[in-house]
BALOBA-1460 file (C-alpha; in Angstrom, 3 decimals):
// residues 290
<rec num="1" residu="m" x="3.323" y="22.783" z="-25.844"/>
<rec num="2" residu="a" x="2.503" y="21.100" z="-22.522"/>
<rec num="3" residu="q" x="0.040" y="18.213" z="-22.611"/>
<rec num="4" residu="q" x="-3.375" y="19.194" z="-21.344"/>
<rec num="5" residu="f" x="-5.360" y="16.576" z="-19.444"/>
<rec num="6" residu="p" x="-9.039" y="16.693" z="-20.566"/>
<rec num="7" residu="p" x="-11.976" y="16.528" z="-18.100"/>
<rec num="8" residu="s" x="-12.598" y="12.879" z="-19.013"/>
<rec num="9" residu="e" x="-9.096" y="11.915" z="-17.750"/>
<rec num="10" residu="l" x="-8.591" y="14.373" z="-14.892"/>
<rec num="11" residu="i" x="-11.980" y="14.767" z="-13.238"/>
<rec num="12" residu="i" x="-12.162" y="17.830" z="-10.987"/>
<rec num="13" residu="n" x="-15.236" y="18.455" z="-8.837"/>
<rec num="14" residu="d" x="-17.053" y="21.794" z="-8.921"/>
<rec num="15" residu="d" x="-15.417" y="22.802" z="-5.634"/>
<rec num="16" residu="g" x="-11.923" y="22.322" z="-7.099"/>
<rec num="17" residu="s" x="-11.252" y="18.961" z="-5.423"/>
<rec num="18" residu="i" x="-10.080" y="15.749" z="-7.088"/>
<rec num="19" residu="f" x="-12.902" y="13.407" z="-8.167"/>
<rec num="20" residu="h" x="-12.831" y="10.447" z="-5.737"/>
<rec num="21" residu="l" x="-10.850" y="11.756" z="-2.760"/>
<rec num="22" residu="h" x="-12.564" y="15.187" z="-2.711"/>
<rec num="23" residu="v" x="-9.222" y="16.631" z="-1.545"/>
<rec num="24" residu="k" x="-8.127" y="20.061" z="-2.784"/>
<rec num="25" residu="p" x="-4.497" y="20.706" z="-3.791"/>
<rec num="26" residu="k" x="-3.944" y="23.087" z="-0.874"/>
<rec num="27" residu="h" x="-4.743" y="20.317" z="1.631"/>
<rec num="28" residu="l" x="-2.212" y="17.817" z="0.264"/>
<rec num="29" residu="a" x="0.715" y="17.167" z="2.606"/>
<rec num="30" residu="d" x="4.108" y="15.838" z="1.529"/>
<rec num="31" residu="k" x="3.963" y="13.127" z="4.213"/>
<rec num="32" residu="i" x="0.994" y="10.772" z="3.934"/>
<rec num="33" residu="i" x="-0.084" y="7.836" z="6.081"/>
<rec num="34" residu="l" x="-2.341" y="5.463" z="4.164"/>
<rec num="35" residu="v" x="-4.781" y="3.159" z="5.957"/>
<rec num="36" residu="g" x="-7.387" y="0.832" z="4.535"/>
<rec num="37" residu="d" x="-10.172" y="1.424" z="7.044"/>
<rec num="38" residu="p" x="-11.803" y="4.885" z="6.813"/>
<rec num="39" residu="g" x="-12.406" y="4.721" z="10.560"/>
<rec num="40" residu="r" x="-8.684" y="4.367" z="11.199"/>
<rec num="41" residu="v" x="-8.045" y="7.852" z="9.799"/>
<rec num="42" residu="a" x="-9.566" y="9.353" z="12.945"/>
<rec num="43" residu="l" x="-7.302" y="7.131" z="15.048"/>
<rec num="44" residu="v" x="-4.238" y="8.466" z="13.234"/>
<rec num="45" residu="a" x="-5.484" y="12.053" z="13.503"/>
<rec num="46" residu="s" x="-6.231" y="11.659" z="17.213"/>
<rec num="47" residu="h" x="-2.464" y="12.083" z="17.709"/>
<rec num="48" residu="f" x="-2.292" y="15.321" z="15.690"/>
<rec num="49" residu="d" x="-1.571" y="18.542" z="17.549"/>
<rec num="50" residu="s" x="-3.887" y="20.422" z="15.170"/>
<rec num="51" residu="v" x="-6.239" y="19.645" z="12.277"/>
<rec num="52" residu="e" x="-6.268" y="21.711" z="9.103"/>
<rec num="53" residu="s" x="-8.891" y="19.943" z="6.986"/>
<rec num="54" residu="e" x="-11.120" y="16.872" z="6.893"/>
<rec num="55" residu="v" x="-13.182" y="15.398" z="4.086"/>
<rec num="56" residu="q" x="-14.892" y="12.061" z="3.469"/>
<rec num="57" residu="s" x="-16.377" y="10.515" z="0.326"/>
<rec num="58" residu="r" x="-17.297" y="6.841" z="0.132"/>
<rec num="59" residu="e" x="-14.367" y="4.853" z="1.559"/>
<rec num="60" residu="f" x="-11.981" y="7.778" z="1.106"/>
<rec num="61" residu="h" x="-11.480" y="9.722" z="4.349"/>
<rec num="62" residu="s" x="-8.774" y="12.384" z="4.626"/>
<rec num="63" residu="i" x="-7.522" y="14.453" z="7.540"/>
<rec num="64" residu="t" x="-4.566" y="16.833" z="7.216"/>
<rec num="65" residu="g" x="-2.912" y="18.236" z="10.307"/>
<rec num="66" residu="k" x="0.288" y="18.765" z="12.276"/>
<rec num="67" residu="y" x="2.113" y="16.191" z="14.386"/>
<rec num="68" residu="r" x="5.140" y="17.427" z="16.339"/>
<rec num="69" residu="g" x="5.802" y="20.085" z="13.730"/>
<rec num="70" residu="k" x="5.322" y="17.747" z="10.741"/>
<rec num="71" residu="r" x="2.460" y="18.385" z="8.334"/>
<rec num="72" residu="i" x="0.865" y="14.984" z="7.685"/>
<rec num="73" residu="m" x="-2.173" y="13.720" z="5.823"/>
<rec num="74" residu="a" x="-3.998" y="10.595" z="6.989"/>
<rec num="75" residu="q" x="-5.776" y="9.050" z="3.998"/>
<rec num="76" residu="s" x="-7.913" y="5.923" z="3.777"/>
<rec num="77" residu="t" x="-7.854" y="3.814" z="0.637"/>
<rec num="78" residu="g" x="-10.438" y="1.142" z="1.248"/>
<rec num="79" residu="i" x="-9.528" y="-2.445" z="0.424"/>
<rec num="80" residu="g" x="-7.568" y="-3.643" z="-2.588"/>
<rec num="81" residu="c" x="-5.003" y="-2.651" z="-5.202"/>
<rec num="82" residu="d" x="-7.751" y="-1.248" z="-7.438"/>
<rec num="83" residu="n" x="-8.391" y="1.413" z="-4.802"/>
<rec num="84" residu="i" x="-4.655" y="2.085" z="-4.509"/>
<rec num="85" residu="d" x="-4.728" y="2.849" z="-8.241"/>
<rec num="86" residu="i" x="-7.348" y="5.539" z="-7.593"/>
<rec num="87" residu="v" x="-5.648" y="6.987" z="-4.523"/>
<rec num="88" residu="m" x="-2.116" y="7.074" z="-5.953"/>
<rec num="89" residu="n" x="-3.150" y="8.626" z="-9.258"/>
<rec num="90" residu="e" x="-5.273" y="11.270" z="-7.546"/>
<rec num="91" residu="l" x="-2.628" y="12.119" z="-4.937"/>
<rec num="92" residu="d" x="-0.033" y="12.399" z="-7.698"/>
<rec num="93" residu="a" x="-2.379" y="14.629" z="-9.692"/>
<rec num="94" residu="l" x="-2.859" y="16.883" z="-6.662"/>
<rec num="95" residu="a" x="0.926" y="17.141" z="-6.347"/>
<rec num="96" residu="n" x="2.049" y="17.403" z="-9.939"/>
<rec num="97" residu="i" x="-0.772" y="18.730" z="-12.137"/>
<rec num="98" residu="d" x="-1.890" y="22.350" z="-12.201"/>
<rec num="99" residu="f" x="-5.671" y="22.192" z="-11.842"/>
<rec num="100" residu="e" x="-6.135" y="25.618" z="-13.458"/>
<rec num="101" residu="t" x="-4.287" y="24.826" z="-16.704"/>
<rec num="102" residu="r" x="-4.708" y="21.024" z="-16.552"/>
<rec num="103" residu="t" x="-1.023" y="20.620" z="-17.412"/>
<rec num="104" residu="e" x="1.862" y="18.947" z="-15.612"/>
<rec num="105" residu="k" x="3.824" y="21.229" z="-13.295"/>
<rec num="106" residu="a" x="7.387" y="22.052" z="-14.308"/>
<rec num="107" residu="e" x="8.808" y="21.014" z="-10.939"/>
<rec num="108" residu="h" x="8.105" y="17.503" z="-9.639"/>
<rec num="109" residu="r" x="6.760" y="17.262" z="-6.072"/>
<rec num="110" residu="k" x="7.814" y="14.067" z="-4.313"/>
<rec num="111" residu="l" x="5.460" y="12.523" z="-1.758"/>
<rec num="112" residu="t" x="6.394" y="10.221" z="1.112"/>
<rec num="113" residu="l" x="3.752" y="7.557" z="1.687"/>
<rec num="114" residu="v" x="3.599" y="4.889" z="4.385"/>
<rec num="115" residu="r" x="0.814" y="2.354" z="4.400"/>
<rec num="116" residu="v" x="-0.124" y="1.156" z="7.893"/>
<rec num="117" residu="g" x="-2.255" y="-1.951" z="7.770"/>
<rec num="118" residu="t" x="-2.974" y="-5.456" z="8.947"/>
<rec num="119" residu="c" x="-1.901" y="-8.737" z="7.431"/>
<rec num="120" residu="g" x="-1.709" y="-12.493" z="7.748"/>
<rec num="121" residu="g" x="1.653" y="-13.911" z="8.829"/>
<rec num="122" residu="l" x="3.089" y="-16.857" z="6.889"/>
<rec num="123" residu="q" x="6.185" y="-17.809" z="8.874"/>
<rec num="124" residu="p" x="6.728" y="-19.200" z="12.398"/>
<rec num="125" residu="e" x="8.617" y="-16.018" z="13.326"/>
<rec num="126" residu="t" x="5.626" y="-13.799" z="12.463"/>
<rec num="127" residu="p" x="3.002" y="-14.551" z="15.154"/>
<rec num="128" residu="e" x="0.047" y="-12.295" z="15.881"/>
<rec num="129" residu="g" x="1.168" y="-8.836" z="16.947"/>
<rec num="130" residu="t" x="4.378" y="-8.834" z="14.850"/>
<rec num="131" residu="y" x="5.161" y="-5.644" z="12.926"/>
<rec num="132" residu="i" x="6.374" y="-6.395" z="9.374"/>
<rec num="133" residu="a" x="8.012" y="-3.839" z="7.089"/>
<rec num="134" residu="s" x="7.835" y="-4.843" z="3.428"/>
<rec num="135" residu="v" x="11.145" y="-4.886" z="1.585"/>
<rec num="136" residu="k" x="9.508" y="-6.203" z="-1.572"/>
<rec num="137" residu="s" x="5.875" y="-6.753" z="-2.527"/>
<rec num="138" residu="i" x="4.640" y="-9.387" z="-4.951"/>
<rec num="139" residu="g" x="1.499" y="-8.312" z="-6.765"/>
<rec num="140" residu="f" x="-1.036" y="-11.022" z="-7.526"/>
<rec num="141" residu="d" x="-3.394" y="-8.245" z="-8.664"/>
<rec num="142" residu="g" x="-1.830" y="-7.523" z="-12.065"/>
<rec num="143" residu="l" x="-2.341" y="-3.757" z="-11.696"/>
<rec num="144" residu="l" x="1.174" y="-2.669" z="-12.645"/>
<rec num="145" residu="n" x="0.971" y="-4.720" z="-15.849"/>
<rec num="146" residu="f" x="-1.311" y="-2.018" z="-17.307"/>
<rec num="147" residu="y" x="1.389" y="0.684" z="-17.066"/>
<rec num="148" residu="a" x="4.373" y="1.402" z="-19.304"/>
<rec num="149" residu="g" x="7.633" y="0.899" z="-17.423"/>
<rec num="150" residu="r" x="6.277" y="-2.101" z="-15.570"/>
<rec num="151" residu="n" x="9.456" y="-4.130" z="-16.148"/>
<rec num="152" residu="e" x="11.744" y="-1.275" z="-15.103"/>
<rec num="153" residu="a" x="9.780" y="-0.932" z="-11.851"/>
<rec num="154" residu="s" x="9.888" y="-4.679" z="-11.106"/>
<rec num="155" residu="d" x="12.514" y="-7.138" z="-9.894"/>
<rec num="156" residu="l" x="12.381" y="-9.468" z="-12.902"/>
<rec num="157" residu="d" x="14.875" y="-12.028" z="-11.556"/>
<rec num="158" residu="f" x="12.891" y="-12.337" z="-8.333"/>
<rec num="159" residu="e" x="9.682" y="-12.639" z="-10.361"/>
<rec num="160" residu="k" x="11.105" y="-15.411" z="-12.537"/>
<rec num="161" residu="e" x="12.369" y="-17.400" z="-9.547"/>
<rec num="162" residu="f" x="9.074" y="-16.985" z="-7.688"/>
<rec num="163" residu="k" x="7.101" y="-18.350" z="-10.629"/>
<rec num="164" residu="r" x="9.514" y="-21.275" z="-10.942"/>
<rec num="165" residu="q" x="9.478" y="-22.286" z="-7.283"/>
<rec num="166" residu="v" x="5.716" y="-22.076" z="-6.774"/>
<rec num="167" residu="e" x="4.927" y="-23.579" z="-10.211"/>
<rec num="168" residu="w" x="2.894" y="-20.499" z="-11.103"/>
<rec num="169" residu="n" x="-0.210" y="-21.072" z="-13.226"/>
<rec num="170" residu="p" x="-0.152" y="-18.440" z="-16.030"/>
<rec num="171" residu="q" x="-3.946" y="-18.481" z="-16.053"/>
<rec num="172" residu="l" x="-3.740" y="-16.454" z="-12.815"/>
<rec num="173" residu="g" x="-2.078" y="-13.537" z="-14.621"/>
<rec num="174" residu="n" x="1.525" y="-12.413" z="-14.331"/>
<rec num="175" residu="p" x="2.716" y="-11.466" z="-10.832"/>
<rec num="176" residu="y" x="5.106" y="-8.535" z="-10.453"/>
<rec num="177" residu="v" x="7.686" y="-7.837" z="-7.749"/>
<rec num="178" residu="a" x="7.806" y="-4.204" z="-6.632"/>
<rec num="179" residu="t" x="10.490" y="-2.796" z="-4.325"/>
<rec num="180" residu="e" x="9.697" y="-0.391" z="-1.503"/>
<rec num="181" residu="d" x="11.908" y="2.683" z="-1.089"/>
<rec num="182" residu="p" x="14.871" y="1.226" z="0.858"/>
<rec num="183" residu="v" x="15.793" y="4.425" z="2.708"/>
<rec num="184" residu="l" x="12.218" y="5.035" z="3.850"/>
<rec num="185" residu="t" x="11.751" y="1.377" z="4.745"/>
<rec num="186" residu="d" x="14.871" y="1.403" z="6.920"/>
<rec num="187" residu="r" x="13.709" y="4.560" z="8.688"/>
<rec num="188" residu="i" x="10.223" y="3.224" z="9.369"/>
<rec num="189" residu="a" x="11.311" y="-0.319" z="10.282"/>
<rec num="190" residu="g" x="14.079" y="0.763" z="12.643"/>
<rec num="191" residu="n" x="15.374" y="-2.156" z="14.692"/>
<rec num="192" residu="d" x="12.027" y="-3.421" z="15.943"/>
<rec num="193" residu="m" x="10.178" y="-4.585" z="12.826"/>
<rec num="194" residu="v" x="10.611" y="-7.781" z="10.826"/>
<rec num="195" residu="r" x="11.740" y="-7.036" z="7.279"/>
<rec num="196" residu="g" x="10.110" y="-9.333" z="4.786"/>
<rec num="197" residu="v" x="8.432" y="-9.973" z="1.467"/>
<rec num="198" residu="t" x="4.704" y="-9.260" z="1.244"/>
<rec num="199" residu="i" x="2.221" y="-10.687" z="-1.220"/>
<rec num="200" residu="a" x="-0.644" y="-8.389" z="-2.179"/>
<rec num="201" residu="c" x="-3.612" y="-10.528" z="-3.184"/>
<rec num="202" residu="g" x="-6.592" y="-9.697" z="-5.362"/>
<rec num="203" residu="g" x="-9.002" y="-11.037" z="-2.778"/>
<rec num="204" residu="f" x="-9.308" y="-12.174" z="0.832"/>
<rec num="205" residu="f" x="-10.449" y="-15.763" z="0.368"/>
<rec num="206" residu="g" x="-9.330" y="-17.803" z="-2.669"/>
<rec num="207" residu="p" x="-6.341" y="-15.608" z="-3.606"/>
<rec num="208" residu="q" x="-5.022" y="-15.976" z="-0.040"/>
<rec num="209" residu="g" x="-5.656" y="-19.722" z="0.028"/>
<rec num="210" residu="r" x="-8.767" y="-19.575" z="2.202"/>
<rec num="211" residu="q" x="-11.309" y="-22.232" z="1.340"/>
<rec num="212" residu="l" x="-14.918" y="-22.141" z="2.445"/>
<rec num="213" residu="r" x="-17.481" y="-23.642" z="0.061"/>
<rec num="214" residu="l" x="-15.507" y="-23.081" z="-3.140"/>
<rec num="215" residu="p" x="-12.525" y="-25.369" z="-3.861"/>
<rec num="216" residu="l" x="-9.171" y="-23.801" z="-4.740"/>
<rec num="217" residu="a" x="-7.497" y="-24.090" z="-8.138"/>
<rec num="218" residu="d" x="-4.195" y="-24.968" z="-6.407"/>
<rec num="219" residu="p" x="-4.732" y="-26.179" z="-2.820"/>
<rec num="220" residu="n" x="-0.951" y="-26.395" z="-2.321"/>
<rec num="221" residu="l" x="-0.089" y="-22.850" z="-3.407"/>
<rec num="222" residu="n" x="0.151" y="-21.478" z="0.139"/>
<rec num="223" residu="q" x="2.535" y="-24.227" z="1.175"/>
<rec num="224" residu="k" x="4.754" y="-23.489" z="-1.817"/>
<rec num="225" residu="i" x="4.643" y="-19.777" z="-0.988"/>
<rec num="226" residu="e" x="5.644" y="-20.453" z="2.616"/>
<rec num="227" residu="n" x="8.588" y="-22.585" z="1.460"/>
<rec num="228" residu="f" x="9.817" y="-20.036" z="-1.102"/>
<rec num="229" residu="e" x="13.240" y="-18.479" z="-0.495"/>
<rec num="230" residu="y" x="15.371" y="-16.269" z="-2.730"/>
<rec num="231" residu="k" x="18.632" y="-14.568" z="-1.774"/>
<rec num="232" residu="g" x="17.844" y="-15.036" z="1.907"/>
<rec num="233" residu="l" x="14.348" y="-13.539" z="1.614"/>
<rec num="234" residu="k" x="11.188" y="-15.412" z="2.557"/>
<rec num="235" residu="i" x="7.581" y="-14.452" z="2.019"/>
<rec num="236" residu="t" x="6.382" y="-13.254" z="5.400"/>
<rec num="237" residu="n" x="2.807" y="-12.055" z="4.957"/>
<rec num="238" residu="f" x="-0.339" y="-11.607" z="2.895"/>
<rec num="239" residu="e" x="-2.228" y="-8.336" z="2.506"/>
<rec num="240" residu="m" x="-4.010" y="-6.560" z="-0.356"/>
<rec num="241" residu="e" x="-2.417" y="-3.202" z="-1.219"/>
<rec num="242" residu="s" x="1.384" y="-3.056" z="-0.879"/>
<rec num="243" residu="s" x="2.443" y="-4.046" z="-4.407"/>
<rec num="244" residu="a" x="0.368" y="-1.391" z="-6.168"/>
<rec num="245" residu="l" x="1.589" y="1.254" z="-3.728"/>
<rec num="246" residu="a" x="5.268" y="0.392" z="-4.189"/>
<rec num="247" residu="g" x="5.013" y="-0.099" z="-7.950"/>
<rec num="248" residu="l" x="3.059" y="3.072" z="-8.728"/>
<rec num="249" residu="a" x="5.224" y="5.137" z="-6.379"/>
<rec num="250" residu="t" x="8.319" y="3.959" z="-8.249"/>
<rec num="251" residu="l" x="6.809" y="4.869" z="-11.628"/>
<rec num="252" residu="m" x="5.598" y="8.262" z="-10.365"/>
<rec num="253" residu="g" x="8.802" y="9.201" z="-8.556"/>
<rec num="254" residu="h" x="7.430" y="9.068" z="-5.015"/>
<rec num="255" residu="s" x="8.777" y="7.327" z="-1.908"/>
<rec num="256" residu="a" x="6.592" y="4.585" z="-0.431"/>
<rec num="257" residu="t" x="6.644" y="1.617" z="1.891"/>
<rec num="258" residu="t" x="4.226" y="-0.627" z="3.784"/>
<rec num="259" residu="c" x="4.270" y="-1.808" z="7.377"/>
<rec num="260" residu="c" x="1.641" y="-4.117" z="8.800"/>
<rec num="261" residu="m" x="0.670" y="-5.724" z="12.073"/>
<rec num="262" residu="v" x="0.044" y="-9.462" z="11.879"/>
<rec num="263" residu="i" x="-3.486" y="-10.250" z="13.039"/>
<rec num="264" residu="a" x="-3.610" y="-13.868" z="11.835"/>
<rec num="265" residu="n" x="-0.933" y="-16.535" z="11.500"/>
<rec num="266" residu="r" x="-1.924" y="-18.790" z="8.626"/>
<rec num="267" residu="r" x="0.447" y="-21.618" z="9.596"/>
<rec num="268" residu="a" x="-0.778" y="-21.724" z="13.186"/>
<rec num="269" residu="h" x="-4.438" y="-21.233" z="12.149"/>
<rec num="270" residu="r" x="-4.863" y="-18.457" z="14.702"/>
<rec num="271" residu="a" x="-6.406" y="-14.985" z="14.396"/>
<rec num="272" residu="n" x="-6.815" y="-11.954" z="16.641"/>
<rec num="273" residu="t" x="-10.095" y="-10.164" z="15.929"/>
<rec num="274" residu="g" x="-9.444" y="-7.616" z="18.689"/>
<rec num="275" residu="y" x="-6.501" y="-6.028" z="16.903"/>
<rec num="276" residu="k" x="-8.106" y="-2.584" z="16.593"/>
<rec num="277" residu="s" x="-7.189" y="-1.789" z="20.181"/>
<rec num="278" residu="t" x="-3.501" y="-2.625" z="19.623"/>
<rec num="279" residu="i" x="-2.690" y="-1.247" z="16.153"/>
<rec num="280" residu="d" x="-2.396" y="2.228" z="17.664"/>
<rec num="281" residu="g" x="1.139" y="1.332" z="18.750"/>
<rec num="282" residu="l" x="2.171" y="0.860" z="15.129"/>
<rec num="283" residu="i" x="0.456" y="4.100" z="14.129"/>
<rec num="284" residu="r" x="2.353" y="6.096" z="16.767"/>
<rec num="285" residu="m" x="5.618" y="4.485" z="15.687"/>
<rec num="286" residu="v" x="5.069" y="5.498" z="12.062"/>
<rec num="287" residu="l" x="4.022" y="9.029" z="13.026"/>
<rec num="288" residu="d" x="7.306" y="9.438" z="14.898"/>
<rec num="289" residu="r" x="9.425" y="8.059" z="12.045"/>
<rec num="290" residu="i" x="7.805" y="9.353" z="8.856"/>
C-alpha cells in the first residue's frame, strides 16, 4: 500500500495550493528560475510572452508563463538555505505527490531549477559584474545533514580536504559539498561565465567573515578559504542558498544549478549597490539557456 502523507506533514491550503508557496499543482512548470528577492520575480516575468498565473505569500512570489515557447516558472525563495528547504520540498511535492490521495505518484517528474542570484567574489579574477556558475557548493548551513543519503549526495573527499586546509572548527557544524548538475551547469554557463566553487553561508555577517561590533571566532577563516585549492578548483564566491538547492535536488532526483553576479569583491573591499539595474543581463541569459 502506498504511503499516505498526513495533513501535518503535507499541508494543503483550502484552495488546493501548497502551504507556503500557495502554488497549485496545475501551475507548476518543469523549468523554474529561482531568485531570492520577491521583487525580482516580476523582472524575470517581464520577459515572458504571456503570463498564466501569479501568486504571492510572504517572501514567496510565483509567476508562471511562456518565454519563446518554453513554459517557465519564476519563483522567489527569500534569503537562506532554510527557505530553500521549504521551496524545494514544496515544489517537489507539487511535482511528485498526488494532492487528492496524498500519496507519491507512480511516475517521477523531474524539475530543472536554476538559481539566479548575487554573491560576493573571493578571487582577483571575480570582480564586480562577473557571472559565476557554481560547479560545487559548500554548505556552511548544515541543512543536508538532516536528510538520509547526505553522504551519497556529497563529495566526501572534497569535504575532508576543505576541513583540513581551513582548519575547520567542528563547533561550527559539519560542512557538506554538493555538486550541481554538470550538464545543466555547462548549458547555463556556456563560454562566458566563470566556473567555480561557491560557499553557501548561514548568515550575511559573521558566517561570511564580516565584522562590525561582534568579533569573529576565526578572523583568519576568509583568508584560508581564499587560499584553498583542490584538484584545480578554488572557492570563488559567497552566497546563501546554492548548497541546499544542489544537495536537495540531488536527493530528490531533480536537476539544479546556481549562477550569480558578483556585486562585492571581498579581497578588494569593493561593492556595487546599484546592481539591480544590471542583473537583468544574467536573467535574460538564463531564460535563453534553461
